[in-house]
mmCIF file of the N, C-alpha and C atoms, coordinates in Angstrom:
data_MODEL
# 
_entry.id   MODEL 
# 
loop_
_atom_site.group_PDB 
_atom_site.id 
_atom_site.type_symbol 
_atom_site.label_atom_id 
_atom_site.label_alt_id 
_atom_site.label_comp_id 
_atom_site.label_asym_id 
_atom_site.label_entity_id 
_atom_site.label_seq_id 
_atom_site.pdbx_PDB_ins_code 
_atom_site.Cartn_x 
_atom_site.Cartn_y 
_atom_site.Cartn_z 
_atom_site.occupancy 
_atom_site.B_iso_or_equiv 
_atom_site.pdbx_formal_charge 
_atom_site.auth_seq_id 
_atom_site.auth_comp_id 
_atom_site.auth_asym_id 
_atom_site.auth_atom_id 
_atom_site.pdbx_PDB_model_num 
ATOM 1   N N  . ARG A 1 1  ? -72.997 206.244 200.964 1.00 0.00 ? 1  ARG A N  1 
ATOM 2   C CA . ARG A 1 1  ? -74.428 206.472 201.112 1.00 0.00 ? 1  ARG A CA 1 
ATOM 3   C C  . ARG A 1 1  ? -74.695 207.947 201.400 1.00 0.00 ? 1  ARG A C  1 
ATOM 4   N N  . GLY A 1 2  ? -75.803 208.424 200.837 1.00 0.00 ? 2  GLY A N  1 
ATOM 5   C CA . GLY A 1 2  ? -76.161 209.808 201.061 1.00 0.00 ? 2  GLY A CA 1 
ATOM 6   C C  . GLY A 1 2  ? -75.595 210.784 200.046 1.00 0.00 ? 2  GLY A C  1 
ATOM 7   N N  . LEU A 1 3  ? -74.741 210.295 199.146 1.00 0.00 ? 3  LEU A N  1 
ATOM 8   C CA . LEU A 1 3  ? -74.118 211.181 198.161 1.00 0.00 ? 3  LEU A CA 1 
ATOM 9   C C  . LEU A 1 3  ? -75.162 211.786 197.230 1.00 0.00 ? 3  LEU A C  1 
ATOM 10  N N  . GLU A 1 4  ? -76.135 210.977 196.824 1.00 0.00 ? 4  GLU A N  1 
ATOM 11  C CA . GLU A 1 4  ? -77.193 211.460 195.934 1.00 0.00 ? 4  GLU A CA 1 
ATOM 12  C C  . GLU A 1 4  ? -77.924 212.653 196.551 1.00 0.00 ? 4  GLU A C  1 
ATOM 13  N N  . GLU A 1 5  ? -78.312 212.523 197.821 1.00 0.00 ? 5  GLU A N  1 
ATOM 14  C CA . GLU A 1 5  ? -79.030 213.597 198.505 1.00 0.00 ? 5  GLU A CA 1 
ATOM 15  C C  . GLU A 1 5  ? -78.144 214.827 198.700 1.00 0.00 ? 5  GLU A C  1 
ATOM 16  N N  . LEU A 1 6  ? -76.878 214.611 199.021 1.00 0.00 ? 6  LEU A N  1 
ATOM 17  C CA . LEU A 1 6  ? -75.953 215.726 199.208 1.00 0.00 ? 6  LEU A CA 1 
ATOM 18  C C  . LEU A 1 6  ? -75.784 216.516 197.913 1.00 0.00 ? 6  LEU A C  1 
ATOM 19  N N  . LEU A 1 7  ? -75.581 215.816 196.805 1.00 0.00 ? 7  LEU A N  1 
ATOM 20  C CA . LEU A 1 7  ? -75.431 216.493 195.513 1.00 0.00 ? 7  LEU A CA 1 
ATOM 21  C C  . LEU A 1 7  ? -76.683 217.280 195.158 1.00 0.00 ? 7  LEU A C  1 
ATOM 22  N N  . GLU A 1 8  ? -77.858 216.680 195.393 1.00 0.00 ? 8  GLU A N  1 
ATOM 23  C CA . GLU A 1 8  ? -79.108 217.388 195.102 1.00 0.00 ? 8  GLU A CA 1 
ATOM 24  C C  . GLU A 1 8  ? -79.239 218.645 195.943 1.00 0.00 ? 8  GLU A C  1 
ATOM 25  N N  . SER A 1 9  ? -78.951 218.541 197.223 1.00 0.00 ? 9  SER A N  1 
ATOM 26  C CA . SER A 1 9  ? -79.140 219.703 198.099 1.00 0.00 ? 9  SER A CA 1 
ATOM 27  C C  . SER A 1 9  ? -78.139 220.817 197.797 1.00 0.00 ? 9  SER A C  1 
ATOM 28  N N  . LYS A 1 10 ? -76.933 220.475 197.414 1.00 0.00 ? 10 LYS A N  1 
ATOM 29  C CA . LYS A 1 10 ? -75.901 221.482 197.147 1.00 0.00 ? 10 LYS A CA 1 
ATOM 30  C C  . LYS A 1 10 ? -76.007 222.097 195.752 1.00 0.00 ? 10 LYS A C  1 
ATOM 31  N N  . THR A 1 11 ? -76.490 221.318 194.772 1.00 0.00 ? 11 THR A N  1 
ATOM 32  C CA . THR A 1 11 ? -76.518 221.813 193.393 1.00 0.00 ? 11 THR A CA 1 
ATOM 33  C C  . THR A 1 11 ? -77.908 222.170 192.888 1.00 0.00 ? 11 THR A C  1 
ATOM 34  N N  . GLY A 1 12 ? -78.946 221.594 193.505 1.00 0.00 ? 12 GLY A N  1 
ATOM 35  C CA . GLY A 1 12 ? -80.302 221.809 193.015 1.00 0.00 ? 12 GLY A CA 1 
ATOM 36  C C  . GLY A 1 12 ? -80.616 220.988 191.779 1.00 0.00 ? 12 GLY A C  1 
ATOM 37  N N  . ILE A 1 13 ? -79.729 220.063 191.437 1.00 0.00 ? 13 ILE A N  1 
ATOM 38  C CA . ILE A 1 13 ? -79.917 219.204 190.265 1.00 0.00 ? 13 ILE A CA 1 
ATOM 39  C C  . ILE A 1 13 ? -80.461 217.860 190.731 1.00 0.00 ? 13 ILE A C  1 
ATOM 40  N N  . ASN A 1 14 ? -81.543 217.386 190.085 1.00 0.00 ? 14 ASN A N  1 
ATOM 41  C CA . ASN A 1 14 ? -82.095 216.085 190.427 1.00 0.00 ? 14 ASN A CA 1 
ATOM 42  C C  . ASN A 1 14 ? -81.084 214.992 190.120 1.00 0.00 ? 14 ASN A C  1 
ATOM 43  N N  . THR A 1 15 ? -80.946 214.050 191.037 1.00 0.00 ? 15 THR A N  1 
ATOM 44  C CA . THR A 1 15 ? -80.008 212.949 190.854 1.00 0.00 ? 15 THR A CA 1 
ATOM 45  C C  . THR A 1 15 ? -80.705 211.624 191.103 1.00 0.00 ? 15 THR A C  1 
ATOM 46  N N  . MET A 1 16 ? -80.095 210.562 190.626 1.00 0.00 ? 16 MET A N  1 
ATOM 47  C CA . MET A 1 16 ? -80.579 209.215 190.911 1.00 0.00 ? 16 MET A CA 1 
ATOM 48  C C  . MET A 1 16 ? -79.399 208.260 190.846 1.00 0.00 ? 16 MET A C  1 
ATOM 49  N N  . THR A 1 17 ? -79.482 207.194 191.612 1.00 0.00 ? 17 THR A N  1 
ATOM 50  C CA . THR A 1 17 ? -78.434 206.192 191.618 1.00 0.00 ? 17 THR A CA 1 
ATOM 51  C C  . THR A 1 17 ? -78.780 205.133 190.581 1.00 0.00 ? 17 THR A C  1 
ATOM 52  N N  . ALA A 1 18 ? -77.871 204.881 189.674 1.00 0.00 ? 18 ALA A N  1 
ATOM 53  C CA . ALA A 1 18 ? -78.103 203.905 188.608 1.00 0.00 ? 18 ALA A CA 1 
ATOM 54  C C  . ALA A 1 18 ? -78.025 202.491 189.157 1.00 0.00 ? 18 ALA A C  1 
ATOM 55  N N  . GLU A 1 19 ? -78.911 201.616 188.668 1.00 0.00 ? 19 GLU A N  1 
ATOM 56  C CA . GLU A 1 19 ? -78.848 200.210 189.049 1.00 0.00 ? 19 GLU A CA 1 
ATOM 57  C C  . GLU A 1 19 ? -77.601 199.556 188.470 1.00 0.00 ? 19 GLU A C  1 
ATOM 58  N N  . ASP A 1 20 ? -77.220 199.964 187.265 1.00 0.00 ? 20 ASP A N  1 
ATOM 59  C CA . ASP A 1 20 ? -76.068 199.371 186.577 1.00 0.00 ? 20 ASP A CA 1 
ATOM 60  C C  . ASP A 1 20 ? -75.167 200.497 186.073 1.00 0.00 ? 20 ASP A C  1 
ATOM 61  N N  . PRO A 1 21 ? -74.303 201.043 186.944 1.00 0.00 ? 21 PRO A N  1 
ATOM 62  C CA . PRO A 1 21 ? -73.489 202.198 186.574 1.00 0.00 ? 21 PRO A CA 1 
ATOM 63  C C  . PRO A 1 21 ? -72.592 201.968 185.363 1.00 0.00 ? 21 PRO A C  1 
ATOM 64  N N  . MET A 1 22 ? -72.035 200.779 185.219 1.00 0.00 ? 22 MET A N  1 
ATOM 65  C CA . MET A 1 22 ? -71.149 200.502 184.082 1.00 0.00 ? 22 MET A CA 1 
ATOM 66  C C  . MET A 1 22 ? -71.913 200.580 182.761 1.00 0.00 ? 22 MET A C  1 
ATOM 67  N N  . LYS A 1 23 ? -73.162 200.099 182.764 1.00 0.00 ? 23 LYS A N  1 
ATOM 68  C CA . LYS A 1 23 ? -73.990 200.177 181.559 1.00 0.00 ? 23 LYS A CA 1 
ATOM 69  C C  . LYS A 1 23 ? -74.288 201.640 181.230 1.00 0.00 ? 23 LYS A C  1 
ATOM 70  N N  . CYS A 1 24 ? -74.550 202.452 182.244 1.00 0.00 ? 24 CYS A N  1 
ATOM 71  C CA . CYS A 1 24 ? -74.811 203.878 182.020 1.00 0.00 ? 24 CYS A CA 1 
ATOM 72  C C  . CYS A 1 24 ? -73.599 204.562 181.404 1.00 0.00 ? 24 CYS A C  1 
ATOM 73  N N  . VAL A 1 25 ? -72.412 204.226 181.888 1.00 0.00 ? 25 VAL A N  1 
ATOM 74  C CA . VAL A 1 25 ? -71.188 204.810 181.339 1.00 0.00 ? 25 VAL A CA 1 
ATOM 75  C C  . VAL A 1 25 ? -71.017 204.381 179.889 1.00 0.00 ? 25 VAL A C  1 
ATOM 76  N N  . ALA A 1 26 ? -71.253 203.103 179.602 1.00 0.00 ? 26 ALA A N  1 
ATOM 77  C CA . ALA A 1 26 ? -71.097 202.602 178.235 1.00 0.00 ? 26 ALA A CA 1 
ATOM 78  C C  . ALA A 1 26 ? -72.084 203.278 177.289 1.00 0.00 ? 26 ALA A C  1 
ATOM 79  N N  . ILE A 1 27 ? -73.335 203.399 177.700 1.00 0.00 ? 27 ILE A N  1 
ATOM 80  C CA . ILE A 1 27 ? -74.349 204.039 176.858 1.00 0.00 ? 27 ILE A CA 1 
ATOM 81  C C  . ILE A 1 27 ? -74.018 205.517 176.663 1.00 0.00 ? 27 ILE A C  1 
ATOM 82  N N  . GLY A 1 28 ? -73.641 206.200 177.741 1.00 0.00 ? 28 GLY A N  1 
ATOM 83  C CA . GLY A 1 28 ? -73.294 207.620 177.645 1.00 0.00 ? 28 GLY A CA 1 
ATOM 84  C C  . GLY A 1 28 ? -72.089 207.863 176.761 1.00 0.00 ? 28 GLY A C  1 
ATOM 85  N N  . THR A 1 29 ? -71.096 206.997 176.859 1.00 0.00 ? 29 THR A N  1 
ATOM 86  C CA . THR A 1 29 ? -69.910 207.127 176.013 1.00 0.00 ? 29 THR A CA 1 
ATOM 87  C C  . THR A 1 29 ? -70.272 206.916 174.554 1.00 0.00 ? 29 THR A C  1 
ATOM 88  N N  . GLY A 1 30 ? -71.115 205.925 174.287 1.00 0.00 ? 30 GLY A N  1 
ATOM 89  C CA . GLY A 1 30 ? -71.564 205.679 172.915 1.00 0.00 ? 30 GLY A CA 1 
ATOM 90  C C  . GLY A 1 30 ? -72.317 206.867 172.345 1.00 0.00 ? 30 GLY A C  1 
ATOM 91  N N  . LYS A 1 31 ? -73.188 207.479 173.153 1.00 0.00 ? 31 LYS A N  1 
ATOM 92  C CA . LYS A 1 31 ? -73.932 208.657 172.697 1.00 0.00 ? 31 LYS A CA 1 
ATOM 93  C C  . LYS A 1 31 ? -72.985 209.822 172.415 1.00 0.00 ? 31 LYS A C  1 
ATOM 94  N N  . TYR A 1 32 ? -71.974 209.987 173.250 1.00 0.00 ? 32 TYR A N  1 
ATOM 95  C CA . TYR A 1 32 ? -71.003 211.064 173.049 1.00 0.00 ? 32 TYR A CA 1 
ATOM 96  C C  . TYR A 1 32 ? -70.223 210.863 171.751 1.00 0.00 ? 32 TYR A C  1 
ATOM 97  N N  . VAL A 1 33 ? -69.802 209.637 171.490 1.00 0.00 ? 33 VAL A N  1 
ATOM 98  C CA . VAL A 1 33 ? -69.072 209.342 170.254 1.00 0.00 ? 33 VAL A CA 1 
ATOM 99  C C  . VAL A 1 33 ? -69.967 209.619 169.045 1.00 0.00 ? 33 VAL A C  1 
ATOM 100 N N  . GLU A 1 34 ? -71.249 209.246 169.127 1.00 0.00 ? 34 GLU A N  1 
ATOM 101 C CA . GLU A 1 34 ? -72.182 209.536 168.035 1.00 0.00 ? 34 GLU A CA 1 
ATOM 102 C C  . GLU A 1 34 ? -72.342 211.040 167.843 1.00 0.00 ? 34 GLU A C  1 
ATOM 103 N N  . MET A 1 35 ? -72.394 211.794 168.944 1.00 0.00 ? 35 MET A N  1 
ATOM 104 C CA . MET A 1 35 ? -72.512 213.251 168.832 1.00 0.00 ? 35 MET A CA 1 
ATOM 105 C C  . MET A 1 35 ? -71.295 213.831 168.126 1.00 0.00 ? 35 MET A C  1 
ATOM 106 N N  . LEU A 1 36 ? -70.115 213.340 168.469 1.00 0.00 ? 36 LEU A N  1 
ATOM 107 C CA . LEU A 1 36 ? -68.890 213.831 167.835 1.00 0.00 ? 36 LEU A CA 1 
ATOM 108 C C  . LEU A 1 36 ? -68.875 213.546 166.341 1.00 0.00 ? 36 LEU A C  1 
ATOM 109 N N  . SER A 1 37 ? -69.445 212.408 165.950 1.00 0.00 ? 37 SER A N  1 
ATOM 110 C CA . SER A 1 37 ? -69.428 212.031 164.539 1.00 0.00 ? 37 SER A CA 1 
ATOM 111 C C  . SER A 1 37 ? -70.611 212.623 163.769 1.00 0.00 ? 37 SER A C  1 
ATOM 112 N N  . GLY A 1 38 ? -71.532 213.277 164.479 1.00 0.00 ? 38 GLY A N  1 
ATOM 113 C CA . GLY A 1 38 ? -72.671 213.912 163.823 1.00 0.00 ? 38 GLY A CA 1 
ATOM 114 C C  . GLY A 1 38 ? -73.830 212.970 163.566 1.00 0.00 ? 38 GLY A C  1 
ATOM 115 N N  . ASN A 1 39 ? -73.828 211.784 164.164 1.00 0.00 ? 39 ASN A N  1 
ATOM 116 C CA . ASN A 1 39 ? -74.889 210.796 163.935 1.00 0.00 ? 39 ASN A CA 1 
ATOM 117 C C  . ASN A 1 39 ? -75.796 210.604 165.138 1.00 0.00 ? 39 ASN A C  1 
ATOM 118 N N  . TYR A 1 40 ? -75.808 211.529 166.075 1.00 0.00 ? 40 TYR A N  1 
ATOM 119 C CA . TYR A 1 40 ? -76.540 211.345 167.326 1.00 0.00 ? 40 TYR A CA 1 
ATOM 120 C C  . TYR A 1 40 ? -78.032 211.581 167.147 1.00 0.00 ? 40 TYR A C  1 
ATOM 121 N N  . GLN A 1 41 ? -78.841 210.638 167.666 1.00 0.00 ? 41 GLN A N  1 
ATOM 122 C CA . GLN A 1 41 ? -80.283 210.798 167.775 1.00 0.00 ? 41 GLN A CA 1 
ATOM 123 C C  . GLN A 1 41 ? -80.678 210.275 169.140 1.00 0.00 ? 41 GLN A C  1 
ATOM 124 N N  . ASP A 1 42 ? -81.374 211.076 169.936 1.00 0.00 ? 42 ASP A N  1 
ATOM 125 C CA . ASP A 1 42 ? -81.765 210.659 171.282 1.00 0.00 ? 42 ASP A CA 1 
ATOM 126 C C  . ASP A 1 42 ? -83.031 209.824 171.193 1.00 0.00 ? 42 ASP A C  1 
ATOM 127 N N  . ASP A 1 43 ? -82.866 208.517 171.034 1.00 0.00 ? 43 ASP A N  1 
ATOM 128 C CA . ASP A 1 43 ? -84.001 207.607 170.937 1.00 0.00 ? 43 ASP A CA 1 
ATOM 129 C C  . ASP A 1 43 ? -84.438 207.092 172.300 1.00 0.00 ? 43 ASP A C  1 
ATOM 130 N N  . ASP A 1 44 ? -83.643 207.320 173.327 1.00 0.00 ? 44 ASP A N  1 
ATOM 131 C CA . ASP A 1 44 ? -83.924 206.802 174.660 1.00 0.00 ? 44 ASP A CA 1 
ATOM 132 C C  . ASP A 1 44 ? -84.313 207.958 175.568 1.00 0.00 ? 44 ASP A C  1 
ATOM 133 N N  . LYS A 1 45 ? -85.584 208.320 175.563 1.00 0.00 ? 45 LYS A N  1 
ATOM 134 C CA . LYS A 1 45 ? -86.049 209.516 176.269 1.00 0.00 ? 45 LYS A CA 1 
ATOM 135 C C  . LYS A 1 45 ? -86.015 209.372 177.786 1.00 0.00 ? 45 LYS A C  1 
ATOM 136 N N  . GLY A 1 46 ? -86.117 208.156 178.321 1.00 0.00 ? 46 GLY A N  1 
ATOM 137 C CA . GLY A 1 46 ? -86.220 208.019 179.764 1.00 0.00 ? 46 GLY A CA 1 
ATOM 138 C C  . GLY A 1 46 ? -85.146 207.200 180.414 1.00 0.00 ? 46 GLY A C  1 
ATOM 139 N N  . MET A 1 47 ? -84.073 206.987 179.748 1.00 0.00 ? 47 MET A N  1 
ATOM 140 C CA . MET A 1 47 ? -83.025 206.137 180.279 1.00 0.00 ? 47 MET A CA 1 
ATOM 141 C C  . MET A 1 47 ? -82.868 206.367 181.721 1.00 0.00 ? 47 MET A C  1 
# 
C-alpha cells in the first residue's frame, strides 16, 4: 500500500492501480506485439 503515491511523488508521473493487473499486462503485451509487426492502432484511448 502507498506504492502508487510514492511513485507519483518521486517521479512526477501520474499513476493508478489497475483493477485487473493481469488483463492490463495481456492487453499491453498484445499492443507491443502489434507495434513490432507494424499493425498497431491505438483504438483504446482511455484504457
